[in-house]
C-alpha positions as CSV (number, residue, x, y, z in Angstrom):
1,M,-0.2,0.0,-0.3
2,R,1.3,3.5,-0.9
3,D,2.0,6.0,2.1
4,I,0.4,9.3,0.2
5,I,1.0,11.5,3.0
6,K,5.0,10.5,3.2
7,E,5.3,11.0,-0.7
8,T,3.5,14.3,-0.4
9,L,6.1,15.7,2.3
10,A,9.2,14.2,0.5
11,E,11.6,16.5,-0.8
12,P,9.8,18.7,-3.3
13,K,9.8,18.0,-7.3
14,R,11.0,20.3,-9.4
15,S,9.0,22.7,-11.0
16,Q,8.1,22.2,-14.7
17,G,5.6,23.3,-16.6
18,A,3.0,25.8,-15.7
19,P,1.4,26.4,-12.6
20,I,-2.1,24.9,-12.2
21,P,-5.0,27.2,-11.0
22,L,-6.3,27.2,-7.8
23,F,-9.7,25.9,-8.7
24,E,-8.6,23.6,-11.0
25,K,-7.2,21.3,-8.2
26,L,-10.1,21.9,-6.4
27,I,-11.7,19.6,-9.2
28,D,-12.3,16.2,-7.8
29,D,-12.0,14.3,-11.2
30,D,-12.9,11.2,-9.2
31,Q,-15.5,11.2,-6.9
32,G,-15.8,7.2,-6.0
33,T,-11.9,7.2,-4.5
34,T,-11.2,7.9,-1.2
35,E,-7.7,7.5,-1.0
36,E,-6.5,10.0,-3.6
37,I,-2.7,10.3,-5.2
38,P,-0.7,13.5,-4.8
39,A,-2.1,16.5,-6.9
40,K,-0.6,17.3,-9.6
41,R,1.3,20.7,-9.3
42,H,1.8,21.7,-12.9
43,Y,0.9,21.5,-16.4
44,N,2.8,20.5,-19.5
45,R,2.0,22.6,-22.5
46,F,-1.0,20.5,-23.7
47,E,-2.8,20.4,-20.4
48,L,-2.1,24.1,-20.0
49,I,-3.7,25.1,-23.5
50,Q,-6.7,22.9,-22.6
51,S,-7.1,24.7,-19.4
52,I,-6.9,27.9,-20.9
53,Q,-9.6,26.7,-23.5
54,D,-11.8,25.9,-21.0
55,E,-11.4,28.8,-19.2
56,L,-11.9,31.0,-22.2
57,S,-15.3,29.3,-22.9
58,R,-16.4,30.0,-19.5
59,I,-15.6,33.5,-19.2
60,L,-17.2,34.0,-22.3
61,N,-20.2,32.1,-22.1
62,T,-20.8,33.6,-19.0
63,R,-22.8,36.7,-18.7
64,A,-22.3,39.2,-16.0
65,G,-24.9,39.2,-13.5
66,I,-25.4,42.9,-13.5
67,R,-27.1,45.7,-15.5
68,K,-25.6,46.6,-18.5
69,S,-25.8,50.2,-17.4
70,D,-24.4,49.1,-13.8
71,Y,-21.3,47.3,-15.3
72,D,-20.5,50.0,-17.9
73,Q,-20.1,52.2,-14.8
74,L,-18.2,50.1,-12.5
75,A,-15.6,49.0,-15.6
76,N,-14.3,52.4,-15.1
77,N,-12.3,51.1,-12.5
78,P,-10.4,47.5,-13.0
79,K,-10.5,46.8,-9.1
80,N,-14.2,46.1,-9.3
81,F,-13.7,43.5,-11.9
82,A,-13.2,41.4,-8.4
83,L,-16.5,41.3,-7.8
84,P,-18.3,38.4,-8.2
85,Q,-21.6,39.7,-10.2
86,M,-18.9,41.0,-13.0
87,Y,-17.1,38.0,-14.1
88,G,-17.9,36.9,-17.6
89,L,-19.0,38.8,-20.9
90,S,-21.3,42.0,-20.6
91,D,-24.5,41.5,-22.1
92,F,-24.5,42.4,-25.7
93,S,-28.0,41.4,-26.1
94,H,-28.5,44.6,-28.0
95,Y,-26.5,44.1,-30.9
96,D,-27.1,41.6,-33.5
97,A,-25.6,39.0,-33.7
98,T,-26.7,38.3,-37.1
99,A,-25.1,41.4,-38.5
100,K,-21.5,41.2,-40.0
101,G,-21.5,45.0,-38.1
102,S,-21.9,44.1,-34.9
103,Y,-18.9,42.0,-34.7
104,P,-16.1,44.2,-33.9
105,R,-18.1,45.6,-31.0
106,I,-18.8,41.8,-29.6
107,A,-15.3,41.0,-30.1
108,K,-13.8,44.4,-28.4
109,L,-16.4,43.0,-25.4
110,C,-14.7,39.5,-25.7
111,E,-11.7,40.8,-25.6
112,N,-12.1,43.2,-22.3
113,A,-13.2,40.2,-20.5
114,I,-10.6,38.0,-21.3
115,R,-7.9,40.7,-20.3
116,M,-9.7,41.2,-17.4
117,F,-10.0,37.3,-16.0
118,E,-7.5,35.1,-17.9
119,P,-4.1,36.1,-16.6
120,R,-2.4,33.8,-18.8
121,L,-3.1,35.1,-21.9
122,K,-2.2,38.4,-22.9
123,N,-3.1,40.8,-26.1
124,P,-6.0,38.5,-26.9
125,V,-7.4,39.3,-30.6
126,I,-10.8,38.2,-30.7
127,T,-11.9,37.6,-34.7
128,I,-15.8,36.4,-35.0
129,T,-16.0,34.4,-38.2
130,G,-19.6,33.9,-38.5
131,F,-23.5,33.1,-36.7
132,D,-24.3,29.4,-36.7
133,S,-28.5,30.4,-36.6
134,N,-28.8,26.4,-35.8
135,K,-26.4,26.8,-32.3
136,A,-27.5,30.2,-31.7
137,K,-23.7,30.8,-31.2
138,L,-21.1,33.2,-32.6
139,M,-17.9,31.2,-34.3
140,A,-14.7,33.4,-32.8
141,I,-10.5,32.7,-33.4
142,I,-9.0,33.7,-30.4
143,D,-5.6,34.4,-31.1
144,A,-3.0,36.0,-27.5
145,E,0.4,35.4,-26.6
146,L,1.0,32.7,-23.4
147,N,1.8,34.9,-20.7
148,V,3.2,32.1,-18.4
149,T,7.1,31.9,-17.5
150,N,7.9,28.7,-19.1
151,F,5.4,29.0,-22.2
152,Q,5.9,32.1,-24.3
153,E,4.9,31.7,-27.5
154,E,1.4,33.0,-29.7
155,V,-1.7,30.7,-29.4
156,T,-5.2,30.2,-31.6
157,F,-8.3,28.8,-29.8
158,P,-11.3,28.7,-31.7
159,L,-14.5,29.0,-29.7
160,E,-18.2,29.1,-30.1
161,I,-20.3,32.2,-28.0
162,E,-23.9,31.4,-26.8
163,T,-25.4,34.6,-27.7
């Protein structure tokens, strides 16, 4: 039988890769297991990219739980983005998601949300490529730079944004 506590307290492993975000460490992937192996401490490149893509989907498919007028007023101070009701994308239902003329404004809202809530990326640029009327989703491409110590490169993520 493995001594999990002894393994956990053993000499620390050298850090390789990207640190795992706190909330991802708290996820219990196997709820049926009572004895868990020591938690992984770092992501490799593939796991990091997957983690960021999952977070981007959460950010852009969550609507801030606040009226647009209040959101616009609070958005003037970056400290206000720590408020739970500010998490996610500002409501954009007043834009026509089927009209290509609205895409730049919706893309700007997405870029601002990514800057505020995904610190592992910098300089995000969103290109909305179309609207899928069957799914009622915008199709988007996100180009950005990884902002993680061991990973400095440009990345691209395809994403669907619920309207």
